[in-house]
C-alpha positions in Angstrom: 0.0 -0.1 0.1 3.0 2.2 0.6 4.3 2.3 -2.8 0.9 2.7 -4.4 0.6 5.7 -2.2 3.6 6.8 -3.4 2.9 6.8 -7.2 4.0 3.2 -8.0 2.0 1.3 -10.4 1.7 -2.5 -10.2 0.6 -4.8 -13.3 0.4 -8.8 -13.1 0.7 -10.3 -16.4 -1.0 -13.8 -16.5 1.5 -15.1 -19.3 0.8 -18.4 -21.0 2.3 -21.5 -19.1 0.6 -20.4 -15.8 -2.2 -21.9 -14.5 -4.7 -18.8 -14.2 -6.9 -19.7 -17.3 -7.1 -23.5 -17.1 -5.3 -26.5 -18.6 -5.2 -25.2 -22.0 -3.3 -21.8 -21.0 -0.8 -24.0 -18.9 -0.2 -26.1 -22.0 0.2 -23.3 -24.2 3.3 -22.1 -22.3 5.2 -25.1 -21.2 8.1 -27.2 -22.4 9.1 -26.4 -25.8 6.4 -23.6 -25.9 8.1 -21.8 -23.0 9.0 -19.0 -25.3 5.3 -17.9 -25.8 5.2 -16.9 -22.0 8.4 -14.8 -22.4 6.8 -13.3 -25.4 3.5 -12.4 -23.3 5.5 -10.7 -20.7 7.5 -8.7 -23.3 4.2 -7.6 -25.0 2.9 -6.4 -21.6 5.6 -4.7 -21.0 5.5 -3.0 -24.5 2.1 -1.7 -24.0 2.7 -0.3 -20.3 5.5 1.6 -21.9 4.1 2.2 -25.4 0.2 2.6 -26.1 -0.9 3.0 -22.6 2.1 5.4 -21.6 2.0 4.3 -18.2 5.9 4.1 -17.7 9.1 4.3 -19.3 11.6 1.4 -20.3 14.1 3.0 -17.7 11.5 2.8 -14.7 10.1 -0.8 -15.6 10.9 -3.6 -13.0 9.8 -7.1 -14.2 9.8 -10.2 -12.0 8.9 -13.8 -13.0 8.7 -17.2 -11.6 8.5 -20.5 -12.9 7.9 -24.1 -11.3 
């Protein structure tokens, strides 16, 4: 809450390979298809810094996790 009060923005990207949208979404981003999840994260960063104009690349911070 303190970061949000200080003007920070938090965005969550549910990329392919995660379990948030069911088995098909999970299967679409695992194993040999892992690159799809990475492309999803890059696309989200591009939208946040580009068309949405919410931040700049120099201020963007990404984190990811994987099983």
